[in-house]
N, C-alpha and C positions, 0 to 999 in steps of 0.2 A: 300360828300367830307369832310375830316377833315382839318380844318383851323389851320395851325401851324405857329406861329410867332417865328422866330429865333432872339434872342437878343444877340448882340455882339458889340464891339467898332465900327468897320467899315469893309470894304471888302478889305483892303490892303493885298497884297499877304502874306500868311502865312499858316501853316498847318491847323489851325482851320478854316480859311476862305476857304481853299480847300474843307474841309469836308462839310461845309455849302453849297458851290456851288454845290458839287456833290449831296447832299440831295435835293437841289432845282431842279436839272436836272432830277433826278429819281422820283421826287414826283408825277407827273401826272399819271404815270403808276401804282402807288400804292394807288391811291385814296386820295392824299394829295394836299392841296392848300396852298403853302407857302407864307409868308410875311417876309421881313427883317426889323428889327428895329435896327438902328445904333445910338449909343449914344456919339460917339466921332467924331469930324470932321476929314476927311482924311488929311494926311500930303501932303502939296503941292509938286507936282513933283513925288510922288510915284505912282507906278502902282497898279491897283486894279483888282480883279478877278470878272468876269461877272457872273451874274445869270439872263440870258435873260428872259424877260417877268415877272419877279418877282418884285412886288412893293417894294421900299425901303423908309421907313419912318425915318426921322431924328429927334432925340431928343438930348438934351444937359444934360448930367448927372450932370453938375455943377449948373444947374437951381434948386433952392430950391423947385420948383413945379414939379420936375421930377417924383416922385411917382404918383402924381395926373395925370400928362400928360400921363404917361405910362398906367395907369389904363383906361383912356379915349380912348387911341388908341386900347387897347385890346377889349374894349366894342364896339367901332365903327366898328372895323374890324371883329367883331363876331368870335374872336379867340377861338378855342376849347382847344389848348395846347400851353403853352409858353415854348419854348426850350431855356433855358439860356445856352449860349455857354461860359463856363468858370466860375471860382469861383467868379470873380468880377461881372459878369453878374447876377449870382444867388444872390449875396449880394444886388445889386441894385434893383432887382425885388421883393425882399421879402415883401416889404410893399405895393405892387401894385396888388396883385393877386385876391383879392375878391374870386370869385367862379371859376377862371381859374386855372386848375392844372398846375404845373410846373415840367418839366424835366430839370435837370441840368447836364451838361456833363463837366467833368474835363479834360482839355487838357494839362496843364503844372503844375509844382510844384509852391508852393507859392512864392518863391523868395522874392522880396521886399514887397510882399503882406501881410507880417506879421503885418504891421501897420493897415491892414484891418481885423485883425483876428476876432474881435467880430462880425462885420456885415457879414463876410464870414460864420462863424459858424451859425449865424441866418439864412442866405440864404440856407445853406446846410440842415438845419433842417426844413426849410419851404417847401423844395422841396418834391413833391409827389413821384418822382422817381429820383435816382441818378445813373449816369453812368460815366465811365472813359475810356480813350482810352488805358490804360495799367494796368496790375496787380499792378505795383509799385504805380501808382497814386491812384488806388482803396484802397490800404492799407493806404496811407498817409491821404487821405481825409476821409476814413472810420473811422479813429480814431477821427477826429473832429466831424463828423456827428453822431457818436455813432450808426452806422448801417452798414450793408454790402452794398457795391457798386458793381453794375453789370458792367462787362467789355465788351465793344463793340469796338474791335480793329479798327483802321483806315483802310479804304479800298482803293483800287487803281483800276483804269480803266485798266484792264489787256489787253483789246483789243488795247487800245491806247499806253500803255507802253509794247509793245511786243518786245521780243529779236530779234535782227537781227545780222547776221554775221559782225564782225568787223575785218578789216585787218590793222595791224600796218604798217605805213609808216616809214621805218627805218631812214628816213631823218628828221623826226619830233621828238621833245623831248618827253619823257615819260610824259604823261599828267595826273595829279591828279585834280579832280574836286570837288567842293563843291556847293551845292544849298541851300542857307539859307539866312535869314534876316541878314543884317550887324548890329548885335546887340551883346552886351557883352556876353550874355548867350551862344552864338554860338562859342565863343572862336576861332574866325578866326585868331587872332594873333598867336595862337599856330600852325595853319596850315602854316602861313608865316614863323614862326620860324623854323619849320621842313624843309622848303625849303632851309633856310639858312644853316642848318646842312648838308643837302644833297649836297649843292653847295660846302661846305667845304670839303666834301669827294670826290670831283671831279666828281660827278654824274650830268648828264644833265636831269633835271626835270623841268616841267612847272606846275604852279598852276593856274587854272581858277575858278573864283568865280562868280556864278550867284546869283544875289539878290540885294536888295536895303536896306538902313537903315542908322542910324545916325553915324555909325562907319567908314564910307567910307574914310574920310580923314585920320583917324588914321591908317587904314590898308594900305592906299597908302604910308604913311610916313614909315611904317615898311618895306614895300616891295621894297624900293629903292635899286637898284642894283641886283634885282632878276627877274626871268622870271615869273611874276605874272600879271594876267589880271583880272581886275574887270569889268565884262561884263554887270552889271546892270540887269534889268528885262529881262528874256528870255521868248519869246512867245512860241517857239517850244521846250518844255522841253525834249521830247524823243530824238529829234535830238541832243540837247546839250549833253545828257547823252551818246548817242552812239558815240560821238566824244572823249570820255574819255577812259583812260586805267584803272583807279581806281577811285572809289568814296570815299570821306572822309567826315565824320561828327564828328567834335571834340568838341561837345557841353558840357557845364557844366551839363545840364539836358535836357531830352526829355521825352515825353510820348511814343507814337508810331508814329514816324515822317513820314509824307507822303513822304518827299524827299528821305529818306532812302528806303522806300518801292518801290518807283518808280525806283530807281537805281537797286534794287534787281530784279524787274520785267523785266527790259531790259537785265538782265544777267551780270551785272557789279560785279567784285570783290569789296567788301566794307570793309572799315576800319572805326570803330566807337569807341567812348569812352564807357567805361563800366559804364554807368549811366542810371538811369530811366528805361524805357521799352526797351532799345536797346539790352541788352543781351538776353532777351526773344525773341525779334523779330528776331535777327540774328541767335541765336543758334550756331550751328557749321558751318553755311553757310557764315561766314565772320570772320574778324579779330577784336578783341576787345583790346583796349589799355587803360591804366590809364588816367583819366582826367588830364588836364594841364601838359602834358608830351610830349613836342615837339620831344624830342629825341626818345621816343618810337614810335611815328608816323613815324619819319624818318627811323628807323630801319625796320618797316614793309613795308614802300614804297620801300626801297632798296631791301628787300627780294622778293617782288612781281615783281619788275623791272627785277630781274635776274632769275625769275622762271615763264616763260610763261605758263607752264603746270599747275602750282598752280593757276594762274589767271583764266584759263579755268575751272578748277575744282571748284573754289569758285563761279565763275559766274553761272555755271550750278546749283550748290546747292542753290544759292540765288534765281534764277529763280523759282525753284521748291518750295521753301519755301514761295515765294510771292503768289503762287496760292491760298493759304488758306485765303488770305486777299483781297478778291474781293470787289469792290464797291457795287455790287449787294447784297452781304451778309450784308454789313454794312447798306444799305438802307432798306432792309427787317427787320433787327433787330430793327431799330428805328421806322419803320412803325408799327411793332407789339406792341411796347411800347405805341405809340400814341393811338392806338385802345384800348388797355387795360385801359389807363387812361381815355378815354372818357366813356368807359363802366362803370367804377367805380365812375363816376361823374354824379349823377342823374339830376343835374341842367342843363347839357349840352344837346342841341339838335343838332345832326349831320345830315345835309341834304345831 
């Protein structure tokens, strides 16, 4: 078995955390024994993704002894590969590796991480292998790393997120849904602003947002007078998605977002901003709009509201496109990298 330690802030619900949870669930069948190392305390009251049976070791990155403590954990746990989940994780791990090879996966753009630029570059260049969840991120980080970065797109459990027939109830409002962290980068205020534009046009639309995060009160204030529901953490995501007429992701940046993939897999027509890896993911199977443009979002929602045939067409195209992004493919790709890294490290003994 190959002992793999996933290094990440914590397991609060997010795209990166979904990938880690999926890798842990598929690990036993691929000869992998996973461990989670979390370096930030979870936010009180926020929901977390489970990784049943996988040990979670807590460290504090603010501790000056963090590199030493991480090194000791890797040694004690007999880790064969450290999988740093994200650019900050790679930066934190760079001084703790000794003889343990590191795979670093890029999930999001730098954003405010520019203040970490020097340690991030050090972390990228210390990694034995680098991957990214989208071509866009591979290009961005490849420039800093001065090397080519392999792309392993986000996968989705196609059996769990399977399409089911949906029948619109004419008595209910046309429902637009978002599944995302309530965080500034997701630009949920643009989704709310689009609903206000649609209301001004006399159209009956509803916005339902699934997710938690620090912007909840801000969004609630913006949504006063509109049909907007902040549902919080959703346990049954497929059921939530199947209750929608359209899925929307108005982010400022994304890699290959799991939430968009899940919506595509259930056959929903999708609207997303033309940023990051979303144009490559959607292709012609969805609608792309400029970032930070609520009126463009409103225009596309109005168009889909009045064109049920177009909604069906886009939903079927999205479903077909999602098939190439299976969770099994993602798991096998990472397992193959772990095996190669162990083979090229003569100091490691895999039992």
